[in-house]
C-alpha positions as CSV (number, residue, x, y, z in Angstrom):
1,M,14.9,-0.1,2.2
2,K,17.2,-0.6,-0.8
3,N,20.5,0.1,1.1
4,T,21.8,-3.2,2.5
5,K,24.5,-1.5,4.5
6,L,22.1,0.9,6.1
7,Y,19.7,-1.9,6.9
8,A,22.5,-3.9,8.5
9,V,23.6,-1.0,10.7
10,G,20.0,-0.3,11.6
11,M,19.4,-3.9,12.6
12,G,22.6,-3.9,14.6
13,I,21.4,-0.9,16.6
14,I,17.9,-2.3,17.2
15,A,19.4,-5.6,18.3
16,L,21.7,-3.9,20.8
17,L,18.8,-1.7,22.1
18,A,16.6,-4.9,22.4
19,V,19.2,-6.6,24.5
20,I,19.6,-3.6,26.8
21,A,15.8,-3.1,27.0
22,R,15.3,-6.8,27.9
23,I,17.4,-6.2,31.0
24,V,15.7,-2.9,32.1
25,D,12.2,-3.6,30.7
26,K,10.4,-3.4,34.1
27,Q,12.4,-0.3,35.2
28,L,11.4,1.5,31.9
29,A,7.8,0.4,32.4
30,Q,7.8,1.7,36.0
31,L,9.3,5.0,34.8
32,L,6.8,5.6,31.9
33,F,3.6,3.8,33.0
34,K,0.6,5.9,33.6
35,S,-2.7,4.1,33.7
36,G,-5.3,5.3,31.2
37,N,-3.1,8.0,29.6
38,F,-4.1,9.3,26.2
39,L,-0.8,8.7,24.4
40,G,-0.7,5.1,25.5
41,G,-4.3,4.5,24.2
42,L,-3.6,6.3,21.0
43,C,-0.4,4.2,20.3
44,E,-2.3,1.0,21.0
45,T,-5.0,2.0,18.6
46,L,-2.6,3.0,15.9
47,G,-0.5,-0.1,16.5
48,S,-3.4,-2.4,15.9
49,A,-4.7,-0.5,12.8
50,I,-1.8,0.6,10.7
51,P,-0.9,-2.7,9.0
52,F,-4.5,-3.1,7.9
53,V,-4.9,0.5,6.9
54,L,-1.8,0.1,4.7
55,C,-3.2,-3.0,3.1
56,S,-6.5,-1.2,2.4
57,F,-4.8,1.7,0.8
58,C,-2.6,-0.6,-1.4
59,F,-5.6,-2.7,-2.5
60,A,-7.5,0.5,-3.3
61,T,-4.7,1.9,-5.4
62,L,-4.3,-1.4,-7.3
63,M,-7.8,-1.0,-8.6
64,F,-6.4,1.8,-10.8
65,C,-2.7,1.4,-10.9
66,R,-2.1,-2.2,-11.7
67,H,-0.2,-2.9,-15.0
68,T,-1.2,-6.3,-16.3
69,R,-2.0,-7.3,-19.9
70,T,-5.3,-9.1,-19.5
71,T,-8.9,-9.1,-20.9
72,R,-11.5,-6.6,-20.1
73,T,-13.5,-9.3,-18.2
74,K,-10.5,-10.2,-16.0
75,N,-9.8,-6.5,-15.4
76,K,-13.4,-6.1,-14.1
77,I,-13.0,-9.2,-11.9
78,L,-9.7,-7.8,-10.5
79,T,-11.3,-4.5,-9.8
80,V,-14.0,-6.2,-7.8
81,V,-11.5,-8.4,-6.0
82,Y,-9.2,-5.5,-5.0
83,G,-12.2,-3.4,-4.0
84,A,-13.5,-6.2,-1.7
85,A,-10.0,-6.7,-0.3
86,A,-9.8,-3.0,0.5
87,M,-13.1,-3.1,2.3
88,I,-12.1,-6.1,4.3
89,S,-8.8,-4.5,5.2
90,S,-10.6,-1.3,6.3
91,A,-13.0,-3.4,8.4
92,A,-10.0,-5.0,10.1
93,A,-8.4,-1.6,10.7
94,V,-11.5,-0.5,12.5
95,F,-12.5,-3.7,14.3
96,F,-9.1,-4.9,15.4
97,P,-8.2,-2.0,17.8
98,L,-11.7,-2.4,19.4
99,R,-11.7,-6.1,19.8
100,D,-11.5,-5.9,23.6
101,V,-14.1,-3.2,24.0
102,S,-17.2,-4.6,25.7
103,A,-19.7,-2.3,24.2
104,K,-19.4,-2.1,20.4
105,N,-21.5,-0.2,17.9
106,Y,-21.1,-2.4,14.9
107,Y,-23.1,-0.2,12.6
108,A,-20.8,2.8,13.4
109,M,-17.7,0.6,12.9
110,A,-19.0,-0.7,9.6
111,G,-19.8,2.9,8.5
112,A,-16.3,4.0,9.4
113,A,-14.8,1.1,7.4
114,A,-16.9,2.0,4.4
115,V,-15.8,5.7,4.6
116,L,-12.2,4.7,4.9
117,T,-12.5,2.4,1.9
118,G,-14.2,5.2,-0.1
119,L,-11.5,7.6,0.8
120,F,-8.7,5.2,-0.3
121,I,-10.5,4.4,-3.6
122,Y,-10.9,8.1,-4.3
123,L,-7.2,8.7,-3.6
124,G,-6.3,5.7,-5.8
125,A,-8.3,7.1,-8.6
126,T,-7.0,10.7,-8.4
127,L,-3.5,10.8,-6.9
128,F,-1.6,9.0,-9.8
129,K,-1.9,11.0,-13.0
130,N,0.3,9.1,-15.5
131,N,1.4,5.6,-16.4
132,Y,4.9,6.1,-14.8
133,Q,3.4,7.0,-11.4
134,K,0.9,4.1,-11.7
135,M,3.7,1.7,-12.5
136,I,5.8,2.8,-9.5
137,M,2.8,2.7,-7.2
138,T,2.0,-0.8,-8.4
139,K,5.5,-1.9,-7.2
140,H,5.2,-0.2,-3.9
141,A,1.7,-1.4,-3.3
142,K,3.0,-5.0,-3.7
143,I,5.8,-4.2,-1.2
144,G,3.3,-2.7,1.3
145,L,0.9,-5.6,1.0
146,I,3.4,-8.4,1.3
147,S,5.3,-6.7,4.2
148,S,2.1,-6.0,6.1
149,V,0.7,-9.5,5.7
150,A,4.1,-11.2,6.5
151,S,4.6,-9.0,9.6
152,V,1.1,-9.7,11.0
153,I,1.4,-13.4,10.4
154,L,4.8,-13.4,12.3
155,C,3.2,-11.4,15.1
156,F,0.4,-13.9,15.6
157,A,2.9,-16.8,15.3
158,A,4.9,-15.3,18.1
159,S,1.9,-15.5,20.3
160,F,2.7,-19.2,20.9
161,I,6.0,-18.2,22.6
162,P,5.6,-17.9,26.4
163,Q,4.6,-14.4,27.3
164,R,5.2,-12.2,30.3
165,A,2.5,-10.6,32.4
166,S,2.0,-6.9,31.3
167,Y,3.1,-4.2,33.7
168,A,-0.4,-2.9,33.9
169,A,-1.8,-6.3,34.8
170,L,0.9,-6.7,37.5
171,Q,-0.2,-3.4,39.1
172,V,-3.9,-4.5,39.0
173,S,-2.9,-7.8,40.6
174,M,-1.1,-5.9,43.4
175,E,-4.0,-3.7,44.0
176,K,-6.5,-6.6,44.1
177,F,-4.5,-9.3,45.8
178,G,-1.5,-7.7,47.3
179,N,0.9,-9.6,45.1
180,F,2.0,-10.1,41.5
181,D,0.9,-13.8,41.3
182,S,-2.5,-13.3,39.5
183,P,-2.1,-11.1,36.4
184,E,-4.9,-11.2,33.9
185,A,-3.1,-9.9,30.8
186,F,0.1,-10.8,29.1
187,V,2.4,-9.1,26.6
188,P,2.9,-10.6,23.2
189,F,6.5,-11.6,22.5
190,V,6.3,-9.4,19.3
191,S,4.5,-6.1,19.6
192,L,2.1,-5.2,16.8
193,S,2.8,-1.5,17.7
194,G,6.5,-2.1,16.9
195,I,5.6,-3.6,13.5
196,S,3.3,-0.6,12.8
197,A,6.1,1.9,13.7
198,A,8.3,0.1,11.2
199,L,5.7,0.0,8.4
200,I,5.3,3.8,8.5
201,I,8.6,4.1,6.7
202,W,6.8,2.8,3.6
203,I,5.5,6.4,3.0
204,T,9.0,7.3,1.7
205,C,7.9,5.6,-1.5
206,F,5.9,8.8,-2.3
207,S,9.2,10.6,-2.9
208,D,9.8,8.3,-5.8
209,I,6.3,8.6,-7.2
210,F,5.7,12.4,-7.0
211,P,8.4,14.7,-8.4
212,K,7.5,17.5,-5.9
213,L,8.4,15.2,-3.1
214,K,11.7,14.1,-4.6
215,F,13.7,16.2,-2.1
216,G,11.4,15.3,0.8
217,K,12.7,11.8,1.4
218,K,14.9,12.8,4.3
219,I,11.9,14.6,5.9
220,L,9.8,11.5,5.5
221,L,12.6,9.3,6.9
222,A,12.9,11.7,9.9
223,F,9.2,11.6,10.4
224,S,9.2,7.8,10.5
225,A,12.0,7.8,13.0
226,V,10.2,10.3,15.3
227,F,7.0,8.3,14.9
228,A,8.8,5.1,16.0
229,V,10.2,6.8,19.1
230,V,6.8,8.2,20.0
231,M,5.2,4.8,19.5
232,L,7.8,3.2,21.7
233,L,7.3,5.7,24.6
234,G,3.5,5.6,24.2
235,S,3.2,1.8,24.0
236,V,5.4,1.3,27.1
237,S,3.5,4.0,29.0
238,S,0.3,2.1,28.4
239,G,1.6,-0.8,30.5
240,N,0.6,-3.3,27.9
241,T,3.9,-3.5,26.0
242,Y,7.5,-3.8,27.1
243,A,10.3,-2.0,25.3
244,S,12.0,-5.2,24.2
245,E,8.9,-6.6,22.7
246,F,8.3,-3.3,20.8
247,L,11.8,-3.5,19.4
248,Y,11.3,-7.1,18.3
249,G,8.3,-5.9,16.3
250,L,10.2,-3.0,14.9
251,A,12.9,-5.4,13.7
252,I,10.4,-7.7,12.1
253,G,8.6,-4.8,10.3
254,Y,11.8,-3.4,8.9
255,T,13.1,-6.8,7.9
256,A,9.8,-7.6,6.1
257,L,10.0,-4.3,4.2
258,F,13.7,-4.7,3.3
259,L,13.4,-8.3,2.1
260,T,10.1,-7.7,0.2
261,S,11.5,-4.6,-1.6
262,T,14.7,-6.5,-2.5
263,F,12.6,-9.4,-4.0
264,V,10.2,-7.1,-5.9
265,E,13.1,-5.0,-7.3
266,K,14.8,-8.2,-8.6
267,E,11.6,-9.5,-10.2
268,E,11.1,-6.3,-12.2
């Protein structure tokens, strides 16, 4: 995230792939599409949840890792605020992937959100042992929060751009009406799954925080790259995302992380 040259090369590659994908989107969808496949559903769920999960974890860690000189009363208020924000983010991480499900068990979803928040608060309280680790985590928590929020806002803003019918909807239309003129679902211009695939690279910050992971940064980078490829294939196979839209989301997520980390580094 800190290397401007690496970022420029990466964006150049993604831009080139996006142009090619835009030309062959439907052919790729036809090749990979499989209605109701497990990988596609999993990628859609993860794609909708990851930005909010990241926010929840960052808010939970800020309850214990923030470094601000303030009064005890203000510290208590901040603890409550960050805790509530972590809970809301966890709720969004659970509810958002299931927003289109007709039968919802709200009690179960609320329970899952509470468990997720509790887990993150426990990790925030136990993972970071000394002030140096807490200071570094505070910085990366800010980067994760700002990047996630900015990316999601841009994703929703892009929904006003004219959208294409999803490949899955086109197949349903053909089965029902014998033509592609009546699709019921459309693909967002920017895929949230692509944004999520980009945000996963945030985990490389742990190599800066924990000495034992100092030499594991390349492994974490490799994992994030493999994760992005799997998310691309899975999202396209679901028929609800085209490759180019996924790559637009990937570019937005990486750009948000790069710009935010650059800004935060300069401020400190």
